Each structure stands twice: as C-alpha cells, then as structure tokens.
N, C-alpha and C positions, 0 to 999 in steps of 0.2 A: 401400524407397525407390522405389516404382514411379512415383509422380507426379513431374512435372518440378518443378524448383526455382522458387519464387516470387521475383519481383523487386519490391521495395517502395521507394517514394520516402520516404526518411527525413525529408524536410522537410514531408511532408503534414500538414495540419491544425495541431495544436498544435506539431508539429515538433521535439519535444524527446526526452529520454531515454525517455519513455513508449512510443514506437514501438519502440525497441530492446528494452526489457524485454518488452513484450507479444509482439512478433514472435518473439523467440528462445525465450521460454517456450512459446509454442504450437508452434514448430518442434520442440522436444524432446518435448513431450507427444504430438505427432502423428507424429513421425518424418519430418518434412518439411524438405527443404533450402530455405534462403532466402538471398537476396542483398539487402542494403540499400545504397542509393545516397544521396548527398546527406545524410548523417547530420548532423542539427542544423545544416544549412547556413545557416539564417537567424538563428542565435544569435550573440552577440558573440564567443564562442569556439567556432567550429564543430568538428565531429568528436567523437570519443570522449574524454571527460574521465575522470579516475581512477575515479569512481564508476560510470561506464558500462562502463569496461574490466573492472572487477571483476565486473559482471553477466555480461558476455560470457564471461569465463574460467570463472566459476562454473558457468554453464549448459553450457559446453563440457565440463566435467568430469562433470557429472551426466548429460549426453547423449552422452558419449564422442564429441564432435564434431570434425570436421576444420574448421579455421578459417583463413581468410585475411583479413588486414586488421585483426587485433587489436593495435592500437598506439595510443598516445596521439595524438590529433589526427586519426586516420583518419576519412575521410568515406565510405568504402566497405568493406563487409564481406560475406564469403561464409561461410555457416555450414551444415555438413552433419552432422546428428546420426546416430549409428550405433546406439546402444543406450541405453535409459533405465535408470539404476541408482540405486536408493536406497542408504541406508547412512549412515555417519558422514562428515561433511565439515567442514572449517574454512576460512573465507574472511575475509580482512582487506581492508576497503575502502581502507585507507591503505598497503597493501603496495607498490603501484607508485610512489606518491608521496604524501607526507603528506596525508591528506584526512579530513575529517569527514563524508564522504558518508553518506547515511542507510542504516542497516542495515535499516530497515523496508521500503524499496523493494526491496532485495536479497532479503529474506525473501519478499516478495510474489511476485517473479519465480520464485524457486525452488519455492515452494509449489505453483504450478500444475502443473508436470510431476510433482513428487514425490507429488502426490495420486493419480497414476495408476501409480506404480511398484509392483512386486510385493512389496517389503519396506518396513518402516518406516524412517524416516530421523531422524538427529539432526544438527542444524546448529549449529555454533559460529560466530557472526558478530561481527566486530569492526569498529567504526567509530563514526559518530555515531548516538546513540540519541535525542537531543533537539536537533534542528537546525531552522533556519528553512526554510520552503517544503516540508516533508515531514512526514507524520504521525509523532508520537512512537511508540515501541514499545508504549506503553500502548494505542494505538489498535488494534494487531493483537490484543492480548490481550482487550480489552473490547468491540471492535466487529466487526472482520473475522472473527476466529476463531469467535465465537459465531454469526455469520451463516452461515458455511460449515458449521458443525455441523448446520444444518438440511438441508444437502445430504448429510450422512453423513460429512463429512471431519473427522477428529480432528486438532487441532493445539493445541499449548500453548507457552508462552513463559516463560522465566525470565530476569530481568534481573540479572546478576551484577556489572556495573560500568557506571555511567552515563557517557555520552560526550556532553558538551555541546559546542556550537559555540563557538569554532573548533577546540578541542583534539581532539575526537573521542576515540578510544581506548576507547569503551565496549564491552561484551561482553554478548551474549545467547545463550541456548541455545534453539533451536526444535526441537520434536519433531513429526513428521508421521506420521500413520497413514493409509495409502491408503484412498480411498473408492470406487474403481471408477468407474462412470459417474455415480453420485450422483443425487440427486433434484432436483426443481425448487424454486423459491423464490417465494413469493407474499407480498407485503406492500404493500397499497394504501392503508392508513390509518395515521396516526400512533398511537402508544399513547394510549389514552384517559386513563390516569393514569400518565404517564411516571415510572419509578423512576430518578432521577438519582443517579449516583455521581460522586465527584470526588476529586481529589488536588491538594494544594498541597505543593510540594517545594522544598527548597533544598540545595545542596551548597557547602561551603566559604564559606558566608555566614551571617549571623545568623538564628537561628530566628524572630526577630520578623518577618522578611520573609514567611515562610511563614504565620505567624499572621495577619498583615494581609491577605494574599491570601485566606486562607480566610474571614476575617471579612467581607470585601467580597463574596465569592461568596454567602455565606449571607444577607447583608442584601439583596442584589439579587434573589435568588430568592424570598426571603420577600415582598418588595414585589410580586413578580409572582404571588404565590399558590402558589409552588412550594417544595418542600423538597429537600434533597440530603444524602447522607451523604458528607462531604468529609474524607478522611483527610489527615494531615500527616506528611511524611517529611523527615528531615534527616540530614546526615552520612553518606550512602551512599557507598561507594567510587566515586571519580570522578576524571577528569582535568580539572582546572579548575573554576571556580565556575559556578553557574547556578541559575536558578529556573524553575519550571513551574507552570502551572495547567492541569489537564486535567479535562474534564467529559464524561460519557458516559451514553447510554441504551443499555443492554446489547443488542448485536447490531443496533443501528439507526443510531447516530450518535455522533460524538465530536468535541470541540472543544478546542483547546489554545492557549495563549499562553506565550511565553518571556519572561523578564525581560531587560532590556537596561540598560546603564549609563545613569543619568539618568532612567529611567522609573519612577515610583512603583509600589509593589506594588499599589495600588488600581487603577491603570490596566491593569496586566497582568490582573488579575482581570476587569475590565470587558470586555476584549477577548474572553475566553473566554465570558463570560456573554452578551454581545451576539450572538455566533455561535449559541449555543444557543437564545436566544429567537427569533432570526431563523428558525432551522429549525422550531421549534415553530409559529411564525406562518405558515409556508409551507404547512402541511397535508400535507407529504410524509411518506412512511413511512420513508425512509432519507435520509442526507445525501448531498451531492454526491460526497464522496470515496468512500464505500462504493459508490455507483452505478457508477463506472468500475472499481473493483476487482472487483466481482461479475461483470461482463459476461463476461470470458473463462471463468470457472468455470461460469457458467450455460450458455454456449455448448457446453460439453463434457458437460453433464448430460443424463441420459436423459429427464427430465421438462420440461414447459413451465414458464416463469417469467413473473411480472408484478410490477412494483413501481413506485412513484412516488418522485421525487426533486425537490428544489426547482427545478433548472434543467437545461438541456442544456449542461453545461460543455464547454469545449474538450477536456478530457481524455476525457470520455465520448464525444464525437463521434469523437475520434481512435481510441480503443480499439475502438469499434464498427466503424470503417472497417477496422482491422487484422483483426478477427475475421472480417469478411465476406470478406477475401482468402483466408483459410484454410478456412473452413467454409461449407457451404450452409445455414446456419441462417436461419430467418425471424426477423429482428431489426428491430423497429419502434420508433422513438423519436418520440414526439409532443411538440412544443414547446409544451405547455400549461402552466398554472400550477395545481398542480405538474406537472412533466413526467412522462410515462408511458412506461415501457419494457416491451416484451413480447418474449420469445424462445421459439421452438419449435425442437426439435432437428431436424437434418438427418441425412443418411446418409453419414457418412465425409467425406473431404476432397474439395474441388472438384477435378475432374480437370483 
C-alpha cells in the first residue's frame, strides 16, 4: 500500500453506482486505497442503496478490505484493501433489505479483481437476474465472457433460478479462472455475417407468450434479411412471473426486453429487435454496454486495445474517468460515428 489513497467525487459524470463498482473493483485489483465522496449525490435517493452496499461488502471480502461508511444511504466511503483472495463466495443482493438488484452488475465488479487472483473462484450470487436498466445474466454468458476470453480470462455462468423484477431471488453460479495480465482486444468492424442467437422465455405465464415473442423476432429479422436461432424456455425455477427476449452476437453485442403488464408480446420482441438493428446500422464492432464493461479489463491488460462502439455513452465516459484516476494508461475516446476507443498499457499505478 505504498501509494497514497485516491479521493474520487462519486457524483462525477454519470454519477451513479458505476463509479462505486469500478473504483472499488480497481482498488482491490491494484491494492490501492480509495475514498469516495458525494456518492450518488445527484440521484433522487442519494448514497448507497442495497445493491451498491452489496457490491461494497462483497469486494471488501474479496480484498480483505478495511471499510468506513458502508451503510445504507452513506454518501462517503473509505476503502482500504489488504489482500486479494480468490475462492468460494456467496453474496445476496437482498440480504440487507429486500432487493431485486442486478446480480450481473455484482458479477462484473467481482470479476475484475478475481481475474488477477492466484486461485480460481466460484461465486454464488443471489438477486435479480432479469431486471430493468441492467443487462440480464445471459449478457454475461453470451457477450461479456466471450469477449474477455480473447484476453485469456476464463469465466462461465450457470443460471439455477430466475429472479425477475421486482421479486428478485434468482441465483447464478459464476466460475472465474485468473488470466494474469491478459492480452489486448481489437475489434474495429462489425461481423460481416453476424450469427445471431436468441432466447424467448417465460416463467409462471402461458407458453404462448414466449411463442409469440419468438415468432415476432423471426419475422422482423427475416424482413431485414437476417436469421437467428431463437430458443424457447418456460417454467424455469423462479420467484414471480416474467418474460424475456434476448438477442446476441457472440462476444460483441446483446439486446434484451422484459415483458410488462399490458404490453403485448410482439412489442416486447420489437424492443429487442429494434436495438439489434440499430447496432448493426451503426457500423460499430461492439455495443455500448460492452464498451464500458471492457475498459477496466483492457486498462489492466498487457497489450494495446482498439475497438469501435455506437456512441460515447455516459457510462463509458465515467468509467474512462475512473480508470484514468488509477492508472497511467493512454486512453483515447473519439466521439465519431461510430465512436473509437484506444488503450495502451502504462506502468503501474499513478503515484
């Protein structure tokens, strides 16, 4: 712990939980103390909410960290990691207070440091697996993990119980094989012939809803000259009812839509298809979600990276800002169409 603690403004940029997750994950990965102020200060409910508190405490366990300010509603936090330890862990997003917080975001935060641990890890994560405003766990399995495999990181996911919003209570098991420094990542052009896979799923609802979703996806893609292998799933173990359409291009992009009361199955399918077609029309190599997810991993990689994404999203800009506070990487983001991101590794932590 030779370098002094960093102090970061938690309201910077996007100003949400992304700063908490990225900063603490990098702190554990690099063994660097960090203090966060004004956490989520501009949000309707400022400070740490249950899903953010779970991330703080999970990373504290993985990093054997000393923590001050880890309480619901806290707007200031001091986090001092002592040692990074892989192994078997179990974390419940709803343990502090009933919550359907996204396990995908928790998994992403834990994956960054555990990729640098000395031993493999097995994570059992409980919470929301399919919730609004967060990628479903299928995104990790079909998009993020395959992209990280190009860096040498091994990660896999098994979904044992679905957790729909607002009930939550889903469960996944994530296995992580450390990658060391990892390689770079280069993806500048979209796939010439994208192989699209998909899923139409229902829990505790008629199978006909999933069939209508799948039919609409196939009709829309056929009209656009595209095909997709869309699987149908029903009656998986779950807390509460729900429906999902998820479409992916392996290791590059993923798009989802959740059913809501009063929304026809066809409209749910249209939401996912519209996102996919929009990405294909952008000419970008990866989608906006993958762009901001990749940057912290690429900043720690040994090789240089370059990729394109549709836009410079607020999440991407915020993650880039956090990374620059920790590392002397050359990180360039060009606000072109599509946007271009380039990273070159630095030498250790900024003194």
